[in-house]
C-alpha positions, 0 to 999 in steps of 0.5 A: 805579676803583683796584679795576677797575684792579687787577682788569684787571692781575691778569686780564691777568697770569693770561692772560699766564702761561697763554699764556707757559707754552704759547706762548712759552717761558721765555726769551721770558717772561723778556724780556716780564716784564723789559719789564712790570718795567721799567714798573712799577719806572720807575712806582714811582720816579716815584711816589716823586719826585712824593710828595717833591715833594708833601710838600716843597710841602705844608710850604713853602706851609703855613708862612710863609717867612723867612731863619731859618724855625724850622718847619724845626727841627721838621720832621725831627722829625715826619717821623722820628716819622710814619715810625716809626709808619708802619713799627711800626704798618702794615708790622711790618718793617725797611724800613732799608738797602733795597739791602742787603734786595736784596742779602740776597734775592739772596744768602739767599732766592733773589731773594724780597722781601715783597709790602709791599716794593713800596710800603712803602719809597715812603711811608716814604721820601717822609715821611722825606725830604719832611719834611727827613731828611737822606738820598736816595730812590734806595735806596727806590726801588731796593728798591721796583723790585726787589720789583716784579720779585721779586714778578712772578717768583714770580707767573710761578713763575720758577726762582730764578735767574729770580727773581733776574734779574727782581729786578735788572731792576726794580731796573735800570729804577728806577735808570734812571728816577730818575737818567735813567742806563741805562748806570749802571744796568746797570753797577750790577746786574752790578757790586753785585747780582752780576748775570752778565755774558752775553747772557741776563741782559743783554738783559732788563736792557737792556730794563728800563732802556730802559723806565725812561727812556723813562717817566722822560723822558715824565714828568719831561723831559730835564733832567739832575740837574746843569747844567754845561758840561764843557770839554775835560779838562787833562792838566796837572790829573791831579796834582790828581785824584789828590790829590782821589782820596786826599781822597775815600778819607779821607772814604769811611773816615770816612763808613763808620766813622761811620755804623756808630758812629752806627748802633751808638749808637742801636741801643742804645736800645730805646724807638723813639719816644725814639730818634725824638725825640732823632735828629729834635731833634739833626737839626733842629739841624743843619739850622738852622745848615746849611739844605743838610742839609734833604732830598736836597740836590741843589739845593745842588750845583747852587748849588756848580756856579754862580759865586756858591756862598758866598751861595747855599749859606748864604743862610739859615743864621745862619753866612752872615756868615762866608762873606766869610772865606775861611779861615773859608769853608773851614772851613764847607765841611769842616764840611759834609762831615763833619756831613752823615755824622752828618746822614745817619747820625742819620736812618736810625738813629733810624728814618727811611728813606732811601739813601745815594746822595744823601749820597755825590754831596752829600758828593763834590761838597762834597769836589771843591769843597773840594779845587779851592778850597783849591788855587786859593786857596792856590797861585793855581791856576785849576782848574775847579770843576765838573769837581772837584765831579764828580770828587768825587762819583765818588770818594765813591761809589767808596769808599762803595760799592766800585762804581767803574764805577758811580760813573763812568757815573753821574756822567758821565750825571748831568751829561752829563759824559763828556768828563770820563771821564778825571778820573772814571776817575782819582778814582774808581780812586784812591778805590777802591784806598785804601778796598777793602784796608781796607774789604773790603765796600761799605756795603750787603754788610758784614753780609751779608758778615761772616754769610757770606751775601754773594753775589759774582761768584765762583761758587766762593766763593759756592757754598761759603757756599750749599751746606749740608753739614748736609743731607748728613750720613749717619746710616746707618753703624752704631755699635758700643760700645767694649767689643764683642767681635769677635763682636759686630762680625761680627754687625753686619757681617753686617746692613750694606752698608758697610765703615765703623763707628763705635765709641762710649763709654758716653756716646755719645763717638766713640772711634774708627773700624772699616774692615772692610777693614783687618782682614778677615782677623781677622773670620773667625778665630773663635778671637778672637771672645770674646778680641778687643775692638774697641777693639784694632782701632779707628783714630783718623781723621786729620780730624774735621768739627765742626758749626760748620765752614764748607763751605769748611773741609770741602772743604779737610779732604777735600782734605787727607786724601784720604778718602771719608768724615769723622766729624762730632763735637761740641766734646765728641766726641760722635758726630753722623754722617758725611759723604761727599766724594761727596755734598758734591762733588755738591751743590757742583757741582749749585749751581755748575751751577744758577748758571751756567745761565740 
């Protein structure tokens, strides 16, 4: 049955490719493919969700339920080990940080993702999260949807720009389907994936998002993730949302630094299964005391929104007796915020596969509850908990991902909380404004940015990183030994079409330049042919290009000197070639033009 279905799909797309090439044209083909990408991307997201529920329900029904179910100590360990086995033996590729892989494909590989990314993250993340890994499914869903769009574009032989666009369509569809948030999905593609905001790009994204949300509603219903009854926003509470923004910014910085530190610690362990065992045991211990760390944790955010939060959140925890003490209860909420970051980091660093969307929303919700509960307890206020819980989600997502617009719209759509746009905007903006000067790049883009490979909306900046001047080196300029006479020089001139020559010493080290226009009269003075040496005629250039220089540095050197050509040398002055300003600027302008055209 599956084989017949796959043959039908291949046959369908073969005919569609032929028809699109002959009849539709590129623009209409892209619109049609954006629909199919949306359908397949959303279908993948729905499958991942169902795989998770199947795994979680199987484990829940396979073992007897008890208040302190000790089996849950072992589940995360088994999940991480099974994931490691699947990834190392079956996939043999890195599946961590799905959104980072998508950004890397856009920035480095013209949107190309491997075929296995269409399913591998689905399986691995379902195992990790289903067995209790303290991460989310959203980043693997984004990677899966993006891979579907990327590979569909490659099958239809699309240009690099259109491959990236269809990749973004797959990402948008998966995002819209899992969160039921089409507007946030569009904003995410523009804000994080750096897709241009033009009619030619937004229309395919809208089609993909609409396809994703329709399928999601058909298969998973209209229900939003968080159930709140949002009353009107009270302007008197603005100062408290500012306080929440500052708090979420500090927690965001803690989130980013802790994640990198724990990943660094685990990266030192070379034995993958030992890493998985240690991580699984530590995670199981955390979950024993804090059951809300098991899996995605969305159910506990809804518990926060209820009037009986302490009983619901800690009902299966040995820490439950302490929740009746107000100050200890606040300490436990703060511990949840801080330790959830540790649980998430250990899950992914030790070999599990999952994303940071769910942990960000989880931590943000608890941040909002913590701040509002503190203010109500110590100052006798009556701040609405659910307003602050939602605003806290936006604050953490904005601070961790540096995507304030996505944070605002996603939180609003997750909760039908558009009446709370002002609090969401205040908290999200404050968090972003504090974090962004300290952490210039998001959780997903930092490593790419450190390598100079992160695409941004600044096309000039991106072009300077993408244009590789090393492919433009001119090796045709004649080289003259430093002890050559004027006679030797004139012979080389006769065989050359250039007016520029390089002088090297006996070790092929750069010694100087000969510019024929500077001594045109001298080269016709035959009386000096055997008495004048090129060493007396050569000049030292104002600037050199070094092989490790970036394209930005090279362009700055051309601007500073006004020269049309610059010599390239190694650190020991070994001559490597010449670089033409015209060729560098032409390559730069061609890249800008290609990026700008639809």
